[in-house]
N, C-alpha and C positions, 0 to 999 in steps of 0.2 A: 517370502511375500510374493503373491501371484502377480500383482500389478501395483504401480505407484498409487499412493492414496489419492493423489489428485485425479486420476482416472476414475477411481471408485466414487469420489464425490460427484464427478461429472455424470457418471452413469445413474446416480440417484437424483439427478436434476438439481444438484446443489454445486455448481461449478465454483471453484475457488476463485476469488478475485485476483489472487496472484499465487501461483503454485509454489513460489519460493518462500513467501513469508506469511501467508494467510494461515490462521489457526482454526478456521471454520468458514462457513459460507451462509449466505442468506438469499432466499429467492422469494417469489411472491407468496409462497405458502408459509414459510417459517424459517427456522434457523437450525443448522446442523453444525455442531462443534466437534473438534478433535481434542480429546483429553487423554491423559496418560494412565496406564495400567497401575503404576506404583502410587498414584494418587487416588486410586479407586478402592473403596471398602464395601464389603457385602453385609457386615454386621455392625450395629443392630439393624441397619437397613442399607439398601443400595445408595451409595453417595460417591461423588467424584468432585475433586477440586476443579473449579473453572478459572479462578483468579486468586493467586496467593499474595499475601502481604509481604512476605519475606523471601519470595522466589528470587534466585540469583542467576537465572538462565541468561546467557549472553544474548539470546534472541529477544529479550525485553528491549533491546536497542532498536528493534525492527519496527516497521509500521504495523506489524501484526498485533502489537499491544493495543494500539489505538482502535483497531478494528475489533479486537476481542472485548474491549471496554464497551464499545457500542453494542455488540451482540449481547453482552451480559445485561446492559441497561434495558434493552428491549425485552429480554426474558424476565428480568426482575419485575417489569411492569405487567407481564403476563398477557393472556388473551390471544397468544399465537402458538402454533405448534413449535415444539423445540425438541431436539434430539442430540445425541452424542455418539461418536464412534470412539471406541477405546483402542488406543495404540500402545505398543510396547516399545520402549526406547532401547537402542543398542547399548547405551550406558546412561544410567540415571545421574551420574556425576559429571557427565561431559559438559563442557562450557556451552556448547551448542548441540542440543540433542538431535539425533537422527532416528528415523523410525526403523525398527527391526521387523515388526509385524503388526498387524491390526486385525480386528474382528471384521471380516468381510461378509459374514453370514447374517449378522444382526446389527441393529442399532438400538440404543437405549432411549426411550421416551423420557423427557425431563418433566418431572411433576412440578417442581418449584425451585427457585434459586433462594438460598438462605445464607445468612452470615453467621458462621459458627464462632464458638468461643476461642478458637485457636487463631483467630485473625485471618480467616480465609472466606472467600465466597465460594460456595459449593452448590452443586446441583443434586437435589434429591431425585432419584431415578425410579422408574417403574420397571416391571418385568420386560426384558428385551423382546423386540419383535423381529421377525424375519425381514430382510431387505425387500423381499418380494411383496410384502403387505404394506410397505410404507406409503404407496400412493393412496390406498384406501384409508390408512390410519390418520393421515394429515387432515382428512375431511372432518374428523370429529375431535381429535386430540387438541387440548389447549393447556398451556402452562398456567398454573395458578399464580395470580399476581400478588404483590405485597402492598399493604396499605400505607407503608412508610416509604420515604424517599430512599434511593439507593445509598447505602452507608459509604460515602466516599472515603471515610477514614480507614476503610478496609483495603483501599486501592494501593498497589505498589507506588513507591515514591515518584517514579517517572510518570505514571499515569496521572497522579495527583497534580504534578507540575503542568502536564499537558492540559488538564481540565481548567486549572486556575489561570493559565497564561494564554488562553485562546485569543485574547485581544491582540497579541503580537502578530497573529496571522491575518488580521483584518486587512492590512494593505495588500497582502497576497490575494485574498479573496476578491477584493475590489479589482485587482489587476486581471484575475481570471474572468470576471464578469465583463469588464471592458473589452477584453479580447474576444469574448463570446459575442458581444454586441457588434463588434466590427465585422464579424463573420456571419452576422444575422442568424445566430444559433440560439440554442437553449442549453441549460445544464441541469442534470438531474440531481435531486437532493442527495441520493446515495453516493453518486460519483463525487460530489463536492465534499461530502464528509470524508471520503477516502483520500482525496487529494490533500485536504487540510488537516487530516488526523483529528477531526471533530467527532464528538458524540452528538446525539440529537438535540439536547437542550443547548449545547454550545452553538450549534448551527442556527438555532432559532434566535438566540441573543445576537449573534453576528449579523444575521439578516436584518434584524430590527435596527441595529446600529448603523449599518451601511445604508439602509433605506432612509433613515432620518438624516444621515449625512448628505444623501442626494437631495433631500428636501431643502436642507440648509444651503446647499450650493445651487439651488434652482435647476437641478438636473432631473431628467426622467429617472424613475426608480429602477435601478439596476437589478434589484431583487425580483422584478417581474420576469427575469430570465430563468429563474430557478423553478423547476416544474417536477411533478411526479412522473415516474417512468411509465405508469399504466395509462394515465390520462393526458399527459403532455400539458397539464394546466397547473397553475399555482395552488398552494394550499389555501383553505378558507381563511386562515389567519392573515394572509396578505391583505385581503380586502378589509378585514376587521381592523388591522393595524393602521392602514393608510387611507382607507375609504375609497379605494380604487376598485371598481367593479369590472372595468373593461381591461383585463390583463393583456389581451391581444393588442389592443390599442397602445397600451403602455410599452409593450415590447417594441412595437413599430417606432414609437418615439425614441426609444433607446437606440435602435438601429440607425435612425436618421441623425441623432445627436452625435453619436460616437463615430459615425462615418465622416462627419464634417470636422469633429474636434481635432485640434492639433495637440500632440503630446511632445514633451521635451525628448530630444534624442540623446540616448546614452552613448558617451564616447569612451571607448576602451582605452586604458593606459597604453602609451606607446611601447611597442616591443623593440628590442635591440635590432638595429639594422643588420640584415643577413649579409654574410660575406660570400660573394660569388665564387671565391677560390676554395671555399670549404666543400669537400666531397658531398656533404649532406645537403648543400644548397638546392640543387636541382630536384632531388627527391622531396625535400620539404616543400618546394614551390608547387610540385605536382600534387602533393597531398592537401595543401591548404587552399588551392585555387577554387575549390567548390565549397560554398558555405552551406551547411545543413540547416542552421537556424541563425536568426539575427544574433550578433554578438558572439557567435560560436567559432569564427575563424581563429580568433586568438587562443581559445581553449584548445582547439585541434592542434595548433602549432606547439603550444606548451607541452601537451601530452606526447606529441610526436617526438619532440626533442628529448623529453624525460625518459622515453622508452627506447631511445637510440634508433627510432624509425623502424622498429620491428614489433610484430605481434608478440606479446609477452608469453603466449602459450606455444605457438608454432614456430616463431622466428621468421615468419614471412616478412619480406622487406619490400614488397611491391606496393608503392603508395596507393595506387588505385584500388587495391584489394583490402585496404586498412581503414578502420574507423576508430575514432576516439570515443570510448565508452565511459559514461559516468559510472563511478563505483556505486554499488548498492548503498542506498541511504543518502546519496548526494543528488541534488536537484539543480539543474541549470537555472531554473526560474528563481531560485533562492540565492543566486550568486555563487554557487559552488562551481567555479570555472577556473580553478588553479590546476597546476600540473598534478598536485597530490589528490585531486578530486577524480582523476580518471586513469584509465589504462588504454593501451593501444591493442586492438584485437582485429583479427581477420574478420571480414564482413559477416560470414556465416556464424562465427563464434560469438560475435556481438549480438546477433539475433538470439542465439541460444542463451547467452548470459542475461539478456533483458527478460527472456521468457522464464528464467529460473531453471532451465534445463542443463545449464553448465554453470557451476558456482566456483568462486575463488575465495578462499578464506583470507583473513587479514595476514596470515602467515604465508600466503601464496600457494596453498594446496588446492588443486583442481578436483572438483567432484562432478561427475557426469550422472545425470538422472537416468533411471532405468529405461525411460521411454525412448532415449536416443543413444543408448549404450551400444547398440548394434552398429551405429555409424561413427560414434565419437568415443567409444570405449578406450581407445589407445591413449587418450588424454587423461583418463581417470587416475588420480593419485599423483599426477605430475606436479612438481614443485617449481613455481616460477618466482622471479624477483619482481616485487611490486615497485613502482617508481619511487615511492616514498621510503623504501627500505634501503639500508646500507647494503653494500655488496656482501658484507660478512653475515648479514641476517638472512640472506637467501638460502 
């Protein structure tokens, strides 16, 4: 494989939202998916699975599933350019697939998304085009839309649950908007969908619920802070739903209201009193004296102690060089702040981990992305003990 597929997507102007878990990308022109060679057929016509009902990949536990559902929903509705890159897996039976190779000379235009009799959502494909002609092709190509709603009964069980239980994320959405108001900011529709694992219709319902909740509480409309990337303005539906035509004025009211509003202070449970005679005491004090985020000092302390004050990959024990990293899939905003939610990493490895350039499996196996292998290749394949594992499991 000449280059990581993330670099290939970026060169095509479809940068992945996250190079570790994204299954495709969307830009202002359209959508480019990554699909698998073993799920591709050429007869009786070109077709590839884009979302299976009974797929058992471990990666379905990743945020990539929510993003893929949103991409499929957009393509099902049609009217936008859609393409896919075909990749070959190292092992089609692996719990978490990795890419062995991919077609870097062509992409396949998507003609239409269909629901087949086998219980899968698949893309009907057109003759592949060279990557050099993609910029021109997107100007005229459009995916055919479907007249019926997306058949949610075809969705994997986890995706179904995410769609049906979107209301459980409403408090988190309100928290994001309040924090945005306090910083006099805006939040884009796409970014909000990614943060909350929402698809488009879920976000619309959530916006309406939160907006009406603001009305009931006699607050400015927090949903005025949600804007399009291209225009920086609210969707037309905002004015239609709430009768507010001056969205800029409503945003300013939000800024002023939440600047003045007082919020209850969250008090962390008391931690055990440190023992100054313990050799770890001074190193722990040095590590936890700088708070990265509100409420995070306790998390840092828990992770530091769980990892014996050492980077799990390198063994580095210099407190100033260490950071408590949230494990993939954990979110401090959702209360994932226990020792089992994090690992201790050297500062540069933490940056690599968050960027998806250095990965650690649940079994503690380190994988280094090709893009940084020249500098960090010595760590590839290293087995580390995760803090929630027993010593015998390492």
